C-alpha positions as CSV (number, residue, x, y, z in Angstrom):
1,M,4.0,11.9,30.6
2,Q,3.7,11.9,26.8
3,S,5.9,14.9,26.1
4,L,8.6,13.6,28.5
5,T,8.6,10.2,26.7
6,G,9.0,12.0,23.4
7,K,11.8,14.2,24.6
8,L,13.7,11.3,26.0
9,T,13.4,9.4,22.8
10,V,14.6,12.3,20.6
11,A,17.5,13.1,23.1
12,A,18.6,9.4,23.2
13,M,18.6,9.2,19.4
14,A,20.6,12.5,19.1
15,A,23.2,11.1,21.5
16,I,23.5,7.9,19.3
17,F,23.8,10.1,16.3
18,S,26.7,12.1,17.8
19,L,28.4,9.1,19.2
20,T,28.3,7.2,15.9
21,T,29.5,10.2,14.0
22,V,32.5,10.5,16.2
23,Q,33.3,6.8,15.7
24,A,32.5,6.7,12.0
25,S,36.1,6.9,10.9
26,A,36.8,3.6,12.5
27,K,34.2,1.8,10.4
28,D,33.6,1.1,6.7
29,A,30.8,3.6,5.9
30,R,28.2,3.0,3.3
31,T,28.8,5.9,0.9
32,I,25.9,7.5,-0.8
33,A,26.8,10.4,-3.2
34,A,24.7,12.7,-5.3
35,D,25.3,15.7,-7.5
36,M,22.3,18.1,-7.2
37,N,22.6,18.9,-10.9
38,A,22.6,15.2,-12.0
39,I,18.9,14.8,-12.6
40,A,17.8,11.3,-13.5
41,G,14.2,12.3,-14.3
42,P,10.9,12.7,-12.4
43,M,10.5,10.7,-9.2
44,S,8.4,7.6,-9.7
45,K,4.9,7.8,-8.2
46,A,3.7,4.2,-8.8
47,W,3.7,3.7,-5.0
48,Q,1.3,6.6,-4.5
49,D,-1.3,5.6,-7.2
50,C,-3.6,3.5,-5.0
51,V,-4.2,2.0,-1.6
52,G,-6.5,-0.7,-0.4
53,S,-9.4,-0.8,2.1
54,G,-11.8,-3.4,3.4
55,H,-15.4,-3.8,2.2
56,A,-17.5,-0.9,0.9
57,G,-19.7,-0.7,4.0
58,L,-16.7,0.2,6.2
59,L,-16.3,3.5,4.5
60,L,-19.7,4.6,5.8
61,R,-18.4,4.4,9.4
62,K,-16.9,7.6,11.0
63,E,-13.8,5.9,12.4
64,N,-12.9,4.5,9.0
65,Q,-13.6,7.9,7.4
66,D,-11.3,9.7,9.9
67,Q,-8.5,7.2,9.2
68,M,-9.0,7.4,5.5
69,R,-8.6,11.2,5.6
70,L,-5.5,10.9,7.8
71,V,-3.8,8.4,5.5
72,H,-4.7,10.5,2.4
73,D,-3.4,13.7,3.9
74,E,0.0,12.3,5.1
75,T,0.8,10.0,2.2
76,G,-1.0,11.5,-0.9
77,F,-2.5,8.2,-2.2
78,K,-4.7,9.0,-5.1
79,Y,-7.0,6.0,-5.6
80,I,-8.7,3.6,-3.2
81,R,-9.8,0.1,-3.9
82,F,-12.1,-2.1,-1.8
83,H,-14.2,-5.3,-2.0
84,G,-17.9,-5.7,-2.1
85,I,-19.6,-2.7,-3.5
86,F,-22.6,-5.0,-4.3
87,T,-22.9,-6.8,-0.9
88,D,-26.1,-7.0,1.1
89,Y,-24.8,-4.0,3.1
90,T,-25.2,-1.6,0.1
91,D,-28.5,-3.3,-1.0
92,A,-28.0,-2.3,-4.6
93,Y,-29.9,-5.2,-6.2
94,R,-33.1,-7.1,-5.3
95,E,-35.6,-9.2,-7.1
96,I,-39.3,-9.3,-6.3
97,D,-41.2,-12.1,-8.2
98,G,-38.2,-12.4,-10.5
99,R,-38.2,-8.7,-11.4
100,P,-35.0,-6.7,-10.7
101,Y,-35.0,-3.6,-8.5
102,Y,-32.0,-1.3,-8.2
103,N,-31.1,1.0,-5.2
104,F,-27.8,2.8,-5.5
105,D,-28.3,5.2,-2.5
106,R,-25.7,3.5,-0.3
107,V,-23.4,2.9,-3.2
108,N,-23.4,6.6,-4.0
109,Q,-22.9,7.4,-0.3
110,V,-19.7,5.2,-0.3
111,Y,-18.3,7.0,-3.3
112,R,-19.2,10.4,-1.9
113,E,-17.1,9.6,1.2
114,V,-14.2,8.5,-1.0
115,L,-14.3,11.7,-2.9
116,K,-14.7,13.8,0.2
117,A,-11.5,12.2,1.6
118,G,-9.6,13.2,-1.5
119,F,-9.5,9.9,-3.3
120,K,-10.8,8.6,-6.5
121,P,-12.4,5.1,-6.8
122,M,-10.6,2.1,-8.2
123,I,-13.8,0.2,-8.5
124,E,-13.6,-3.5,-7.9
125,V,-16.7,-4.8,-9.6
126,S,-17.7,-7.3,-6.9
127,F,-19.3,-9.4,-5.5
128,M,-22.5,-10.9,-6.9
129,P,-25.7,-9.5,-5.4
130,K,-27.4,-12.3,-3.4
131,D,-30.6,-12.3,-5.5
132,L,-28.6,-12.5,-8.7
133,A,-26.2,-15.2,-7.6
134,S,-26.3,-18.7,-9.1
135,T,-25.1,-20.4,-5.8
136,D,-25.0,-19.4,-2.2
137,Q,-21.2,-19.7,-1.9
138,T,-19.8,-16.7,0.1
139,I,-16.5,-15.6,1.5
140,F,-15.5,-13.6,4.6
141,Y,-17.3,-12.6,7.8
142,W,-19.5,-10.2,5.8
143,Q,-20.5,-12.8,3.3
144,G,-19.6,-11.7,-0.2
145,N,-21.1,-13.9,-2.8
146,V,-18.6,-15.3,-5.3
147,S,-20.9,-17.0,-7.8
148,P,-21.5,-16.2,-11.5
149,P,-24.9,-14.6,-12.2
150,K,-27.9,-16.9,-12.6
151,D,-29.0,-14.7,-15.5
152,W,-26.4,-13.0,-17.6
153,A,-28.8,-10.6,-19.2
154,K,-29.9,-9.4,-15.7
155,W,-26.2,-8.9,-14.7
156,S,-25.6,-6.9,-17.8
157,G,-28.6,-4.7,-17.2
158,F,-27.6,-4.2,-13.6
159,I,-24.0,-3.1,-14.5
160,T,-25.5,-0.8,-17.1
161,A,-27.7,0.8,-14.5
162,F,-24.9,1.0,-12.0
163,V,-22.6,3.0,-14.4
164,Q,-25.5,5.2,-15.6
165,N,-26.2,6.0,-12.0
166,L,-22.5,6.9,-11.3
167,E,-22.4,9.3,-14.3
168,A,-25.8,10.8,-13.3
169,N,-24.7,11.5,-9.7
170,F,-21.0,12.3,-10.1
171,G,-20.7,13.5,-13.6
172,R,-19.5,11.9,-16.8
173,E,-16.1,13.6,-16.8
174,E,-15.4,12.6,-13.2
175,V,-16.3,9.0,-13.7
176,E,-14.1,8.9,-16.7
177,S,-11.2,9.4,-14.3
178,W,-12.1,6.3,-12.3
179,R,-11.2,2.7,-13.1
180,F,-13.2,-0.5,-13.2
181,E,-11.4,-3.7,-12.2
182,I,-13.5,-6.8,-12.9
183,W,-13.8,-9.0,-9.8
184,N,-11.1,-10.1,-7.3
185,E,-8.8,-13.2,-7.5
186,P,-11.0,-15.4,-9.7
187,N,-8.2,-17.9,-9.9
188,L,-9.0,-18.9,-6.3
189,D,-12.2,-20.9,-5.8
190,G,-12.8,-19.0,-2.6
191,F,-13.4,-15.9,-4.7
192,W,-14.9,-17.4,-7.8
193,V,-16.8,-20.7,-7.9
194,D,-14.4,-23.5,-8.9
195,A,-11.8,-20.9,-10.0
196,D,-13.4,-21.3,-13.5
197,Q,-11.2,-19.4,-15.9
198,Q,-13.6,-19.5,-18.9
199,G,-16.4,-18.5,-16.6
200,Y,-14.4,-15.5,-15.4
201,F,-13.6,-14.5,-19.0
202,R,-17.3,-14.6,-19.8
203,L,-17.9,-12.4,-16.7
204,Y,-15.2,-9.9,-17.9
205,E,-16.7,-9.8,-21.4
206,S,-20.3,-9.3,-20.2
207,T,-19.2,-6.6,-17.6
208,V,-16.9,-4.5,-19.8
209,K,-19.4,-4.5,-22.7
210,A,-22.0,-3.1,-20.3
211,I,-19.6,-0.5,-18.9
212,R,-18.4,0.6,-22.3
213,G,-21.9,0.5,-23.6
214,V,-22.6,3.5,-21.3
215,N,-19.4,5.3,-22.0
216,P,-16.6,4.0,-24.4
217,A,-14.1,6.2,-22.5
218,L,-14.4,4.4,-19.2
219,K,-11.2,2.5,-18.1
220,V,-11.6,-1.3,-17.6
221,G,-9.2,-4.1,-16.7
222,G,-8.5,-7.5,-15.2
223,P,-7.9,-10.3,-14.4
224,A,-7.3,-9.2,-10.8
225,T,-5.7,-12.6,-10.0
226,A,-3.8,-13.9,-7.0
227,G,-0.2,-14.7,-7.5
228,A,0.3,-13.0,-10.8
229,G,-1.8,-15.7,-12.6
230,W,-3.8,-15.9,-15.9
231,V,-2.3,-12.8,-17.5
232,P,-1.2,-14.3,-20.9
233,E,-4.5,-16.2,-21.1
234,F,-6.5,-13.2,-20.2
235,I,-4.9,-11.0,-22.9
236,A,-5.3,-13.7,-25.5
237,Y,-9.0,-14.0,-24.7
238,A,-9.4,-10.2,-24.9
239,E,-7.6,-10.2,-28.2
240,A,-9.5,-13.1,-29.7
241,N,-12.8,-11.5,-28.7
242,D,-12.0,-7.9,-29.5
243,L,-12.5,-6.8,-25.8
244,P,-11.1,-3.6,-24.3
245,V,-8.3,-3.8,-21.7
246,D,-7.0,-0.5,-20.4
247,F,-4.8,-2.1,-17.7
248,I,-3.6,-5.4,-16.3
249,A,-4.3,-6.0,-12.6
250,T,-2.9,-8.8,-10.4
251,H,-1.7,-9.4,-6.9
252,S,1.5,-10.6,-5.1
253,Y,2.5,-11.1,-1.5
254,G,5.8,-11.8,0.3
255,V,5.1,-15.1,2.1
256,A,5.3,-18.7,1.2
257,G,2.2,-20.9,1.1
258,G,-1.2,-20.8,-0.6
259,F,-3.0,-17.6,-1.6
260,L,-6.0,-17.4,0.7
261,D,-6.5,-17.5,4.4
262,E,-9.8,-15.6,4.9
263,K,-10.0,-16.3,8.6
264,G,-6.4,-15.7,9.5
265,Q,-6.1,-19.1,11.2
266,G,-3.1,-20.3,9.2
267,D,0.5,-19.3,9.5
268,N,3.0,-18.3,6.9
269,K,6.7,-17.5,6.6
270,L,8.4,-14.5,5.0
271,V,10.0,-15.6,1.7
272,P,13.8,-15.2,2.3
273,D,14.4,-13.7,-1.1
274,R,15.1,-10.0,-1.9
275,D,13.2,-10.5,-5.2
276,A,10.0,-11.8,-3.6
277,V,7.1,-9.8,-5.1
278,I,9.6,-8.1,-7.4
279,G,10.0,-11.3,-9.4
280,D,6.2,-11.7,-9.9
281,I,5.9,-8.2,-11.2
282,R,8.8,-8.6,-13.6
283,K,7.3,-11.8,-14.9
284,V,4.0,-10.1,-15.6
285,R,5.6,-7.2,-17.3
286,G,7.5,-9.6,-19.5
287,E,4.2,-11.4,-20.3
288,I,2.5,-8.2,-21.2
289,E,5.4,-7.1,-23.5
290,A,5.4,-10.5,-25.2
291,S,1.6,-10.3,-25.8
292,P,-0.5,-8.9,-28.6
293,R,-0.9,-5.8,-26.4
294,P,2.5,-4.6,-25.3
295,G,2.7,-1.5,-23.2
296,L,-0.4,-2.0,-21.1
297,P,-0.2,-0.4,-17.7
298,L,0.4,-2.9,-14.9
299,Y,-1.5,-2.3,-11.7
300,I,-0.7,-4.4,-8.7
301,T,-4.0,-3.9,-6.9
302,E,-3.0,-5.9,-3.8
303,W,0.4,-6.5,-2.3
304,S,2.0,-6.6,1.2
305,T,4.3,-8.7,3.3
306,S,1.6,-11.3,3.8
307,Y,-1.9,-12.2,2.6
308,N,-2.9,-13.4,6.0
309,P,-5.1,-10.9,7.9
310,R,-3.7,-12.0,11.2
311,D,0.0,-12.0,10.5
312,P,2.1,-10.1,13.0
313,I,4.7,-9.2,10.4
314,H,2.3,-6.5,9.4
315,D,2.9,-4.8,12.7
316,A,6.6,-5.3,12.8
317,Y,9.1,-2.5,12.0
318,L,10.6,-4.8,9.3
319,S,7.6,-4.0,7.2
320,A,8.9,-0.4,6.5
321,P,12.1,-1.4,4.7
322,F,10.3,-4.4,3.1
323,I,7.9,-2.0,1.4
324,L,10.7,0.2,0.1
325,N,12.7,-2.8,-1.2
326,K,9.7,-3.9,-3.3
327,L,8.8,-0.4,-4.5
328,K,12.4,0.2,-5.6
329,G,12.6,-3.1,-7.4
330,T,9.4,-2.6,-9.4
331,E,9.4,1.1,-10.2
332,K,10.2,0.5,-13.9
333,D,7.7,-2.4,-14.4
334,A,4.5,-1.4,-12.5
335,Q,2.5,1.8,-12.9
336,S,0.5,1.2,-9.7
337,M,1.4,-0.6,-6.4
338,S,-1.7,-0.6,-4.2
339,Y,-0.7,-1.6,-0.7
340,W,-3.3,-3.8,1.1
341,V,-4.6,-1.9,3.2
342,Y,-4.7,1.5,4.9
343,S,-6.4,0.5,8.2
344,D,-6.8,-2.3,10.7
345,L,-10.5,-1.4,10.8
346,F,-11.0,-4.3,8.5
347,E,-13.4,-7.3,8.8
348,E,-12.6,-10.2,6.5
349,P,-12.1,-12.6,9.4
350,G,-14.3,-10.5,11.7
351,P,-13.8,-7.3,13.6
352,P,-10.3,-6.5,14.8
353,P,-9.8,-8.3,18.1
354,T,-6.9,-6.5,19.7
355,P,-4.9,-3.3,19.2
356,F,-2.1,-5.1,17.3
357,H,-3.3,-8.4,15.9
358,G,-1.4,-8.7,12.7
359,G,-3.9,-6.7,10.7
360,F,-3.1,-5.5,7.2
361,G,-3.4,-1.8,8.0
362,L,-0.8,1.0,7.9
363,V,-2.8,2.3,10.9
364,N,-4.1,0.2,13.8
365,R,-7.7,0.1,15.0
366,E,-7.0,2.9,17.5
367,G,-5.5,5.2,14.8
368,I,-1.9,4.6,15.8
369,R,0.5,4.8,12.8
370,K,2.5,1.6,12.4
371,S,6.1,1.5,11.2
372,A,4.9,0.6,7.7
373,F,3.0,3.9,7.6
374,F,6.2,5.9,7.7
375,A,7.6,4.3,4.6
376,Y,4.8,6.0,2.7
377,K,5.0,9.2,4.7
378,Y,8.7,9.5,3.8
379,L,8.0,8.7,0.2
380,N,5.5,11.5,0.1
381,A,8.2,13.9,1.4
382,L,10.5,13.2,-1.5
383,G,11.2,15.9,-4.2
384,S,9.8,15.8,-7.7
385,Q,13.2,15.3,-9.4
386,E,15.2,12.1,-8.8
387,L,19.0,12.4,-8.7
388,R,21.3,9.9,-10.3
389,N,22.3,7.4,-7.6
390,S,24.1,4.1,-7.6
391,D,23.0,3.0,-4.2
392,A,20.3,0.2,-4.3
393,E,18.6,1.1,-1.1
394,S,17.9,4.8,-1.4
395,W,16.1,7.4,-3.4
396,L,17.7,10.8,-3.6
397,T,15.7,13.8,-4.8
398,R,15.7,17.5,-5.4
399,E,13.0,20.1,-5.0
400,G,14.2,23.6,-6.0
401,D,17.4,24.1,-4.0
402,N,16.4,21.5,-1.4
403,F,17.6,17.9,-1.0
404,V,15.4,15.1,0.3
405,G,16.8,11.5,0.6
406,L,15.2,8.3,1.6
407,I,17.7,5.7,2.8
408,W,17.1,2.2,4.2
409,N,18.5,-1.2,5.1
410,Y,16.5,-4.3,4.4
411,T,17.9,-7.3,6.2
412,I,15.9,-10.5,5.8
413,P,15.7,-12.1,9.2
414,D,17.3,-15.5,9.9
415,Q,13.9,-16.9,10.6
416,N,13.8,-20.6,11.6
417,E,10.1,-20.5,12.5
418,S,6.9,-19.2,10.9
419,N,5.7,-15.6,11.2
420,R,3.3,-15.9,14.1
421,P,5.9,-17.2,16.7
422,Y,8.7,-15.2,15.2
423,F,7.1,-11.7,15.0
424,T,5.4,-11.9,18.3
425,K,8.9,-11.7,19.9
426,I,11.0,-8.5,20.2
427,H,13.9,-8.4,17.8
428,P,16.4,-5.6,18.5
429,A,18.3,-4.1,15.5
430,A,22.0,-4.6,15.0
431,Q,24.3,-1.6,14.5
432,L,25.7,-1.3,11.0
433,A,28.4,0.9,9.4
434,P,27.1,4.5,9.1
435,I,25.9,6.2,6.0
436,E,28.4,8.6,4.6
437,L,26.2,11.1,2.7
438,N,28.2,13.2,0.2
439,L,26.3,16.0,-1.7
440,S,27.7,18.3,-4.4
441,S,26.5,21.2,-6.4
442,L,24.4,22.7,-3.6
443,E,23.9,26.4,-3.7
444,P,26.2,28.0,-1.1
445,G,24.4,29.3,2.0
446,S,22.7,28.2,5.2
447,Y,20.5,25.1,5.3
448,R,18.4,23.3,7.8
449,L,19.4,19.6,8.2
450,R,16.8,17.2,9.7
451,V,17.1,13.4,10.0
452,Y,14.0,11.2,10.8
453,R,14.2,7.5,11.6
454,T,11.8,4.5,11.5
455,G,13.1,1.2,12.9
456,Y,13.6,-0.6,16.2
457,K,12.1,1.6,18.9
458,A,11.8,4.5,16.4
459,N,8.3,5.1,15.1
460,D,7.8,1.5,16.4
461,P,4.6,1.2,18.5
462,Y,4.5,-2.6,18.2
463,T,7.7,-3.2,20.1
464,R,6.4,-1.1,23.0
465,Y,3.1,-3.0,22.8
466,M,5.0,-6.3,23.1
467,E,7.0,-4.8,26.1
468,W,3.6,-4.2,27.8
469,G,2.7,-7.9,27.4
470,R,0.4,-7.5,24.3
471,P,-2.7,-6.3,26.2
472,E,-6.1,-7.0,24.7
473,K,-7.1,-3.4,25.3
474,L,-5.1,-0.2,25.6
475,T,-5.9,2.4,28.3
476,P,-6.2,6.0,27.2
477,E,-2.8,6.6,28.8
478,Q,-1.2,3.8,26.8
479,I,-2.8,5.1,23.5
480,A,-1.4,8.6,24.3
481,V,2.1,7.1,24.9
482,L,2.0,5.2,21.5
483,Q,0.8,8.3,19.7
484,D,3.7,10.2,21.2
485,L,6.2,7.5,20.2
486,T,5.0,7.9,16.6
487,R,5.1,11.7,16.4
488,D,8.0,11.3,14.0
489,A,10.1,14.0,15.6
490,P,13.5,14.5,13.9
491,E,16.3,12.8,15.8
492,L,18.6,15.6,14.4
493,D,17.6,19.1,13.6
494,R,20.3,21.7,13.1
495,N,21.5,24.4,10.8
496,V,24.5,23.7,8.5
497,R,26.6,25.9,6.2
498,V,27.5,25.0,2.6
499,G,30.6,26.8,1.4
500,A,31.6,28.1,-2.0
501,D,32.5,24.6,-3.3
502,G,28.8,23.5,-2.9
503,S,29.6,20.3,-1.0
504,L,28.1,18.8,2.2
505,R,29.2,15.6,3.9
506,R,27.5,14.0,6.9
507,D,27.8,10.6,8.6
508,I,24.4,9.1,9.7
509,P,24.1,6.1,12.0
510,L,22.3,3.0,10.6
511,R,20.9,-0.2,12.0
512,T,19.4,-3.3,10.4
513,N,16.0,-2.5,8.9
514,D,16.2,1.2,9.6
515,V,14.5,3.7,7.3
516,L,15.9,7.3,7.2
517,L,14.5,10.5,5.8
518,V,17.1,13.2,5.3
519,R,16.0,16.8,4.6
520,I,18.4,19.6,3.7
521,E,16.4,22.8,3.1
522,K,17.8,26.2,2.1
523,I,17.2,28.9,4.7
524,A,15.8,32.0,3.1
525,R,17.7,35.2,3.7
């Protein structure tokens, strides 16, 4: 059943490819041209720098570890960031009769799993250990405490011991390649009591002094704010108090509304602006350059279509071109774009309730790759050298004699309702004019041409899930069907010949919100 489904899908797409190619002359094609000798420079890797996860304890579970390795191996993400390394689950700090006791066994186990999967830690220093907290205010199903410390000297001593433990267990040189981001979204009172800016600045000062007191080479940064907030004030405070800042961290999402919906009970609407998220990042880059510390790296340590953990836009095929639109628009301003998150095995509002529930992940709870996943898989397939290219919705690259291009269409939906009702309906794509791909300066010879597609009913498990009536559980047979639908088989795979003039022209069909990966690889003699 599975292989037949896959064969029919590939055959149908090949037929569409052939038909559209024949009819292309009757349409106004979108022309994308590149000279293989016109190198613009190295391909940007800001997208690959980091990816998010849930809370630290999740990484001690086998199913999360399996998905973490899958995502790393197919996308190449380098760092991983998650909340709550100091929650009750890791049991790192306790007091008995007012005396602190440290236990970093589970903390170290988390980081061992991160390293084993091929990642490095982007340490979010959070949340407050329960016995050290000044209030009992918590956030999320797993109850991360968001209070300042009741005793600043004890907090400083705890952070010193934490860093000393990391270097003792993982090596000084290894830990120097990690990063320490102080807290998470302190400008929201859900994450930091009263969203007290001066209180956060004191937390930053105390924490980075403790970290750097162990090793002055360790990398520290903040303010880790929601909505690109507090950056000028944060830099000004660091400058006035002679505090180290190795990077600026902040967050941005693509929906209108507030900045926090920890239980996923609200609803939001996609911002109908191509510069959503992009505008926030450009603003922050401008603030950094106008500050006393221009040139600081900008790390977007959370971003996505939506900050709501139950927003069906995360499951929709629209997410793939949305991701590429934002990465293309920010490649010159941000040095890291950490997508939130890699897996639907995620528990902020509680355990994932259904196979597709609008979770943040690139992969659903059953391990099925969502459409968004393929945006990153295709980025990882690009060559190391970017070619000069005037098309705004593509990256064209070279690797040796080979060409790899990533081409997409991002069409903002005409959405007259919020995300939850809109993205729980099926939205077929509309046919667009084809892509006319013109390449020059190829080495003459034989090449293998392959075209991959993600879009409506192409690497699109969510549409099939909706066609099934959105079941609360998937049968093993249904899981197998969805895994087969997301095998990412090429819709076109054939050999082509490049003549003495070194040129190659092909027409490729395109629909709204399609993402295409085109590979043209020299066949060795």
